[in-house]
C-alpha positions as CSV (number, residue, x, y, z in Angstrom):
1,M,0.0,0.0,0.0
2,S,1.3,3.4,-1.0
3,H,1.8,6.0,1.8
4,K,-0.2,8.5,-0.2
5,Q,-3.1,10.2,1.4
6,I,-6.8,9.3,1.3
7,L,-9.3,12.1,1.5
8,A,-12.8,11.0,2.6
9,L,-15.9,13.2,2.3
10,S,-18.5,12.2,4.9
11,G,-21.9,12.8,6.4
12,G,-23.0,11.1,9.5
13,V,-23.7,7.4,10.3
14,G,-23.1,5.8,6.9
15,G,-20.0,7.9,6.2
16,A,-18.7,7.3,9.7
17,K,-18.9,3.5,9.2
18,L,-16.7,3.6,6.1
19,A,-14.4,6.2,7.7
20,L,-13.9,3.7,10.5
21,G,-13.1,1.0,8.0
22,L,-10.5,3.2,6.3
23,A,-9.1,4.1,9.7
24,R,-8.6,0.4,10.6
25,V,-6.8,-0.5,7.3
26,L,-4.7,2.7,6.8
27,P,-2.0,4.2,9.0
28,A,-3.5,7.1,10.9
29,E,-1.4,9.7,9.1
30,Q,-2.8,8.7,5.7
31,L,-6.4,9.4,6.4
32,T,-8.2,12.8,6.4
33,V,-12.0,12.9,6.8
34,V,-13.8,16.0,5.8
35,C,-17.3,16.3,7.4
36,N,-20.4,18.1,6.2
37,T,-21.3,21.0,8.4
38,G,-24.6,22.0,6.7
39,D,-26.4,20.1,9.4
40,D,-24.8,22.3,12.2
41,F,-27.1,24.5,14.2
42,E,-27.5,26.3,17.5
43,H,-29.8,24.6,20.0
44,L,-30.4,25.6,23.7
45,G,-27.6,28.1,23.2
46,L,-25.1,25.4,22.1
47,K,-23.3,24.8,18.8
48,I,-24.3,21.3,17.6
49,C,-22.3,19.6,14.8
50,P,-24.0,16.3,14.3
51,D,-21.8,14.9,11.4
52,L,-18.5,16.0,12.9
53,D,-19.5,14.4,16.3
54,T,-20.7,11.1,14.7
55,V,-17.4,10.7,12.9
56,M,-15.4,11.7,16.0
57,Y,-17.2,9.4,18.3
58,T,-17.0,6.6,15.8
59,L,-13.2,6.9,15.2
60,A,-12.7,7.2,18.9
61,G,-14.6,4.0,19.5
62,R,-17.2,5.7,21.7
63,S,-20.3,5.8,19.5
64,H,-23.5,4.1,20.4
65,P,-23.2,0.6,18.8
66,E,-26.9,0.3,17.8
67,Q,-27.7,3.9,16.9
68,G,-24.4,4.7,15.2
69,W,-24.7,8.2,16.5
70,G,-24.3,9.7,20.0
71,L,-22.2,8.1,22.7
72,A,-22.4,4.7,24.2
73,N,-23.6,4.3,27.8
74,E,-25.5,7.6,27.5
75,S,-28.0,8.9,30.1
76,W,-30.7,11.5,29.6
77,Q,-31.3,13.3,33.0
78,V,-30.8,16.7,31.5
79,M,-33.5,16.0,28.8
80,D,-35.8,14.6,31.4
81,T,-35.5,17.7,33.6
82,L,-35.8,20.0,30.6
83,R,-39.1,18.2,29.7
84,E,-40.3,18.8,33.3
85,L,-39.5,22.5,32.8
86,Q,-41.4,22.5,29.5
87,G,-38.3,23.3,27.4
88,E,-37.6,22.2,23.9
89,T,-36.9,18.4,23.8
90,W,-37.4,17.5,20.2
91,F,-33.7,17.2,19.7
92,N,-32.2,14.8,22.2
93,L,-28.9,15.6,23.8
94,G,-27.5,13.0,26.1
95,D,-25.8,14.0,29.3
96,R,-22.3,12.8,28.2
97,D,-22.8,14.3,24.7
98,L,-23.6,17.7,26.2
99,A,-20.0,18.0,27.4
100,T,-18.9,18.1,23.7
101,H,-21.4,20.8,22.8
102,L,-20.6,22.9,26.0
103,L,-16.9,22.9,25.3
104,R,-17.2,23.5,21.6
105,S,-19.6,26.5,22.2
106,Q,-17.2,27.9,24.9
107,L,-14.1,27.6,22.6
108,L,-16.0,29.1,19.7
109,R,-17.0,32.1,21.8
110,Q,-13.4,32.5,22.8
111,G,-12.6,33.0,19.1
112,L,-11.3,29.6,18.1
113,S,-12.2,28.4,14.6
114,L,-14.4,25.3,14.2
115,S,-11.3,23.6,12.8
116,A,-9.2,24.4,15.9
117,V,-12.0,23.3,18.2
118,T,-12.4,20.0,16.2
119,Q,-8.7,19.4,16.5
120,H,-8.8,20.0,20.2
121,L,-11.7,17.5,20.6
122,C,-10.0,14.9,18.5
123,H,-6.8,15.1,20.5
124,A,-8.8,14.8,23.7
125,L,-10.7,11.8,22.4
126,G,-7.4,10.1,21.3
127,I,-8.2,10.2,17.5
128,A,-5.0,10.0,15.5
129,Q,-6.7,10.6,12.1
130,K,-7.3,14.1,10.8
131,I,-11.0,15.1,11.0
132,L,-11.9,18.5,9.4
133,P,-15.1,20.5,9.0
134,M,-15.8,21.2,5.3
135,S,-15.5,25.0,6.1
136,D,-14.9,27.3,9.1
137,D,-17.6,29.5,7.7
138,T,-21.3,28.8,8.5
139,V,-23.4,26.9,6.0
140,S,-27.0,26.0,6.8
141,T,-28.9,23.4,4.9
142,S,-32.6,24.1,4.4
143,V,-35.0,21.6,2.9
144,L,-37.7,22.7,0.5
145,T,-40.8,20.6,1.3
146,E,-44.5,20.4,0.5
147,N,-45.0,22.2,3.8
148,G,-42.6,25.0,3.1
149,V,-39.0,25.6,3.9
150,L,-37.6,23.7,6.9
151,A,-34.2,24.1,8.6
152,F,-32.4,20.8,8.2
153,Q,-32.8,19.6,11.8
154,H,-36.5,20.5,11.8
155,Y,-37.0,18.4,8.7
156,F,-34.7,15.5,9.8
157,V,-35.4,15.3,13.5
158,R,-38.4,17.3,14.5
159,E,-40.5,16.2,11.5
160,R,-38.8,12.8,11.1
161,C,-38.3,13.4,7.3
162,A,-42.1,13.1,6.8
163,P,-42.8,16.1,4.5
164,A,-42.2,15.4,0.8
165,V,-39.0,17.0,-0.5
166,R,-38.9,19.4,-3.4
167,G,-35.3,20.7,-3.2
168,F,-32.5,22.0,-1.1
169,V,-30.8,25.3,-0.3
170,F,-27.4,25.7,1.3
171,R,-27.6,29.1,3.0
172,G,-24.2,31.0,3.2
173,I,-22.5,28.6,0.7
174,E,-21.6,31.4,-1.7
175,H,-19.4,33.0,0.9
176,A,-18.0,29.8,2.5
177,R,-14.4,28.9,2.0
178,P,-13.5,25.2,1.6
179,H,-11.1,24.0,4.3
180,P,-7.6,24.9,3.1
181,E,-6.2,21.5,4.0
182,M,-8.8,19.9,1.8
183,L,-7.8,22.2,-1.1
184,R,-4.1,21.6,-0.5
185,L,-4.6,17.8,-0.6
186,L,-6.6,18.0,-3.8
187,G,-3.8,19.9,-5.5
188,S,-1.1,17.7,-4.2
189,D,0.6,14.6,-5.6
190,E,0.4,13.2,-2.1
191,L,-3.2,12.3,-2.7
192,M,-4.0,8.7,-3.7
193,A,-7.8,9.0,-3.9
194,V,-10.8,11.0,-2.8
195,V,-13.6,8.8,-1.3
196,I,-17.2,9.9,-1.3
197,C,-18.6,7.9,1.5
198,P,-22.1,6.3,1.3
199,S,-23.8,9.3,2.9
200,N,-27.0,11.0,1.6
201,P,-25.9,12.6,-1.6
202,F,-28.3,15.5,-1.3
203,L,-28.1,16.3,2.4
204,S,-24.6,15.2,3.4
205,I,-22.3,15.3,0.3
206,D,-23.8,18.1,-1.8
207,P,-23.2,20.8,0.8
208,I,-19.5,19.9,0.6
209,L,-19.5,19.8,-3.2
210,A,-21.3,23.1,-3.3
211,L,-18.4,25.0,-1.7
212,P,-17.1,27.5,-4.1
213,G,-14.4,26.0,-6.3
214,L,-14.6,22.5,-4.9
215,R,-16.0,20.7,-7.8
216,E,-13.4,22.3,-10.0
217,A,-10.7,21.3,-7.6
218,L,-12.0,17.7,-7.6
219,R,-12.0,17.6,-11.4
220,A,-8.5,19.1,-11.6
221,S,-7.0,16.8,-9.0
222,P,-4.8,14.1,-10.4
223,A,-6.2,11.6,-7.9
224,P,-9.2,9.4,-8.8
225,V,-12.6,10.2,-7.1
226,I,-14.4,7.1,-5.8
227,A,-18.1,7.2,-4.7
228,V,-19.7,4.4,-2.7
229,S,-23.4,4.0,-3.4
230,P,-25.7,4.4,-0.4
231,I,-28.4,2.5,-2.3
232,V,-28.7,-1.3,-2.1
233,A,-31.4,-3.2,-4.0
234,G,-33.6,-0.1,-4.4
235,N,-33.3,1.0,-0.7
236,A,-31.1,3.1,1.5
237,I,-29.4,1.3,4.4
238,K,-30.2,4.1,6.7
239,G,-31.8,7.5,6.5
240,P,-34.1,9.2,3.9
241,T,-32.1,8.8,0.7
242,A,-34.5,6.4,-1.0
243,K,-37.5,8.5,0.1
244,I,-35.9,11.7,-1.3
245,L,-35.1,10.0,-4.6
246,R,-38.7,8.9,-5.0
247,E,-40.0,12.4,-4.1
248,L,-37.7,13.9,-6.7
249,N,-38.9,11.4,-9.3
250,L,-35.5,9.8,-9.6
251,P,-34.9,6.0,-9.8
252,C,-33.7,4.5,-6.5
253,S,-30.6,2.8,-7.9
254,P,-26.8,3.2,-7.9
255,M,-27.1,4.4,-11.5
256,T,-28.8,7.5,-10.2
257,I,-25.9,8.0,-7.7
258,A,-23.4,7.6,-10.5
259,E,-25.2,10.2,-12.6
260,H,-25.5,12.6,-9.7
261,Y,-21.7,12.5,-9.3
262,R,-21.0,12.1,-12.9
263,D,-18.9,15.3,-13.4
264,I,-16.5,14.5,-10.6
265,V,-16.2,10.7,-10.1
266,D,-13.9,8.2,-11.8
267,G,-15.3,5.1,-10.1
268,V,-18.3,3.9,-8.2
269,V,-18.5,1.0,-5.7
270,L,-21.9,-0.7,-5.7
271,D,-23.4,-3.6,-3.7
272,Q,-23.3,-7.1,-5.1
273,L,-27.1,-7.0,-5.2
274,D,-26.9,-4.2,-7.8
275,E,-24.3,-5.9,-10.0
276,T,-26.7,-5.6,-13.0
277,H,-26.2,-1.8,-12.9
278,A,-22.5,-2.0,-13.5
279,P,-22.5,-2.1,-17.3
280,A,-24.7,1.1,-17.5
281,I,-22.3,2.8,-15.1
282,F,-19.4,1.8,-17.3
283,D,-21.3,3.3,-20.3
284,L,-21.1,6.6,-18.5
285,G,-17.3,6.4,-18.6
286,I,-17.2,5.6,-14.9
287,A,-15.4,2.5,-13.6
288,A,-17.5,0.3,-11.3
289,T,-16.6,-2.4,-8.8
290,V,-19.1,-4.8,-7.0
291,T,-18.8,-5.9,-3.4
292,N,-20.7,-6.1,-0.2
293,T,-21.5,-2.5,0.9
294,V,-23.7,-3.3,3.8
295,M,-21.6,-2.6,6.9
296,R,-23.1,-4.6,9.7
297,S,-19.7,-5.6,11.3
298,L,-16.2,-4.3,11.7
299,D,-15.1,-6.9,9.2
300,D,-17.7,-5.5,6.7
301,R,-16.3,-2.0,7.2
302,E,-12.7,-3.1,6.7
303,Q,-13.6,-5.2,3.6
304,L,-15.4,-2.3,2.0
305,A,-12.5,0.0,2.7
306,H,-10.2,-2.5,1.0
307,S,-12.5,-2.7,-2.0
308,V,-12.5,1.1,-2.3
309,L,-8.7,1.3,-2.0
310,S,-8.3,-1.4,-4.6
311,L,-10.4,0.5,-7.1
312,A,-8.5,3.6,-6.3
313,S,-5.2,1.8,-6.9
314,T,-6.5,0.5,-10.2
315,L,-7.6,4.0,-11.3
316,A,-4.5,5.8,-10.1
317,G,-2.7,7.5,-12.9
318,K,-5.5,6.9,-15.4
319,K,-7.4,10.2,-14.7
């Protein structure tokens, strides 16, 4: 295995699973994970960064094993008391998780950037890999629904993704600067591959790709870009991806994912249950490899990481 760098673009649970697989098969210094921050918001006076926290907790070995988000061995006394006081409880914050948000909010108020705060948290959690926010500037995802415009967390958590989706807006994106380390890697011959994790393409990956100049930097990068399909046999493993595709009148298949990323990807990894879609993806001029993409175990995560890296190695130098 080359000692070149892997740059992974990730949302929350699905992306964190593959990020963990990559972290387990690569030396720590070779992996950089860039997280979507369009989901970030202020709640109860605290800065909440759901995707950053999910990836941090996962790589630290502290995430809730069943949920995939939040911390293991969590308790909920603050939320219980807040409910008694008739406060807002639609967004659950565990007692242990609150410590992260309290410290992050304090450090941000002291003038530290989100990158610096994330670096502090990762160091404290014993994470050796580099985890970066997509930008230190604020970007807020809004979902256009049949019921009007909803802030992301109102759509995703409060409304449980129930309203039909019509589109998306990334507020503040035009002034947001991509993380400089991400841009540096994309322009460097250190980079072996960019991996688009199997996160929701609309809600988790598109905010990253919408950063000014980022799609151009991905196309110009000498390293191949590999996307892992979040769709398996017509369904999403987790989250509203399949529902959103249907509401946007798009086929729920890895072919749609390949077309969505067509201008930037060189390869797509799809599940063995979707093998019949591989020829059509090849016809788009995109390489395709077939493997098990359902990450139920640590072995599954590692095996998928190996498959992604194998495709990247095959495509290296062909871009």
